C-alpha positions as CSV (number, residue, x, y, z in Angstrom):
1,X,-1.3,55.1,-8.5
2,X,-1.1,51.6,-7.3
3,X,0.6,48.8,-9.2
4,X,-1.4,45.7,-8.5
5,X,-3.7,43.3,-10.3
6,X,-6.8,44.9,-11.7
7,X,-9.5,42.4,-11.2
8,X,-11.9,42.0,-14.0
9,X,-14.3,39.3,-14.9
10,X,-12.3,37.9,-17.9
11,X,-9.8,38.6,-19.1
12,X,-8.0,39.7,-16.0
13,X,-5.3,42.4,-16.2
14,X,-2.0,42.4,-14.4
15,X,0.1,45.5,-14.0
16,X,3.8,44.8,-14.3
17,X,5.5,47.6,-12.5
18,X,9.1,48.4,-12.1
19,X,9.1,49.6,-8.5
20,X,12.9,49.6,-8.3
21,X,13.5,51.4,-11.7
22,X,14.2,54.7,-9.9
23,X,17.6,53.4,-9.0
24,X,18.4,52.7,-12.6
25,X,17.3,56.2,-13.7
26,X,19.1,57.8,-10.8
27,X,15.9,59.2,-9.3
28,X,16.5,57.4,-6.0
29,X,16.2,53.9,-4.7
30,X,12.7,52.5,-4.2
31,X,12.5,49.8,-1.5
32,X,10.9,46.4,-2.1
33,X,7.8,47.5,-0.1
34,X,7.3,50.8,-2.0
35,X,6.1,51.4,-5.5
36,X,7.3,54.4,-7.5
37,X,4.1,55.9,-9.0
38,X,6.2,57.5,-11.7
39,X,7.9,54.2,-12.7
40,X,6.9,52.9,-16.1
41,X,4.5,50.1,-16.2
42,X,2.8,47.8,-18.7
43,X,-0.4,45.8,-18.4
44,X,-0.3,42.2,-19.4
45,X,-3.7,40.8,-20.0
46,X,-4.5,37.1,-19.5
47,X,-7.5,34.9,-19.1
48,X,-8.0,32.4,-16.3
49,X,-7.8,29.7,-19.0
50,X,-4.2,30.7,-19.7
51,X,-3.3,29.4,-16.2
52,X,-4.7,26.0,-16.9
53,X,-2.4,24.8,-19.7
54,X,1.4,24.5,-20.0
55,X,1.2,26.4,-23.3
56,X,-0.9,29.2,-21.7
57,X,1.5,29.5,-18.8
58,X,4.6,29.6,-21.1
59,X,2.9,32.3,-23.3
60,X,2.0,34.4,-20.2
61,X,5.5,34.1,-18.8
62,X,7.0,35.2,-22.1
63,X,4.7,38.2,-22.2
64,X,5.6,39.1,-18.6
65,X,9.3,38.9,-19.5
66,X,8.7,41.2,-22.5
67,X,6.8,43.7,-20.4
68,X,9.7,43.7,-17.9
69,X,12.1,44.5,-20.7
70,X,9.9,47.4,-21.7
71,X,9.7,48.9,-18.2
72,X,13.4,48.2,-17.5
73,X,15.1,49.0,-20.8
74,X,18.7,47.9,-21.5
75,X,21.2,50.6,-20.7
76,X,23.6,49.8,-23.7
77,X,26.4,50.7,-21.4
78,X,29.8,49.3,-20.6
79,X,29.0,50.1,-17.0
80,X,28.6,46.7,-15.4
81,X,26.8,48.2,-12.4
82,X,24.2,49.9,-14.6
83,X,23.7,46.6,-16.5
84,X,23.3,44.7,-13.1
85,X,20.7,47.3,-12.1
86,X,18.7,46.7,-15.3
87,X,18.8,42.9,-14.7
88,X,17.7,43.4,-11.1
89,X,14.9,45.7,-12.2
90,X,13.7,43.2,-14.7
91,X,13.9,40.3,-12.3
92,X,12.0,42.3,-9.6
93,X,9.3,43.3,-12.1
94,X,8.8,39.7,-13.2
95,X,8.8,38.4,-9.6
96,X,6.2,41.0,-8.6
97,X,4.0,40.1,-11.5
98,X,4.2,36.4,-10.7
99,X,3.5,37.1,-7.0
100,X,0.4,39.2,-8.1
101,X,-1.0,36.3,-10.2
102,X,-0.5,33.9,-7.3
103,X,-0.4,30.7,-9.4
104,X,1.9,27.9,-8.2
105,X,2.6,26.5,-11.7
106,X,3.6,30.0,-13.0
107,X,5.7,30.5,-9.9
108,X,7.4,27.1,-10.5
109,X,8.1,28.1,-14.1
110,X,9.6,31.3,-13.0
111,X,11.8,29.6,-10.4
112,X,13.0,27.1,-13.0
113,X,13.7,29.9,-15.5
114,X,15.5,31.9,-12.9
115,X,17.8,29.0,-12.0
116,X,18.7,28.4,-15.6
117,X,19.6,32.0,-16.2
């Protein structure tokens, strides 16, 4: 099962996949180039109009973040390494989604949000 944008007329669908989630679950480390077919995923639907306004971009970015939290759930652990893996998983899922959409304004929003924490 591939984890890439599913092209549709409108609205488009984006599959947010946690390719590196295997390392969080202890099932093995998935490299940046590979996608774990068993990894949880969520579809975030958006229209092309969402990419044309600041409000639309903000809303889409929030929904991508929410989907990343679903596919990379918090560990509720005192283990700092496990917590770091969850953060890295979420960041990678968001980055992959932004890359799939290929919109410079959304990428700039992500870069700005990543800098600010």
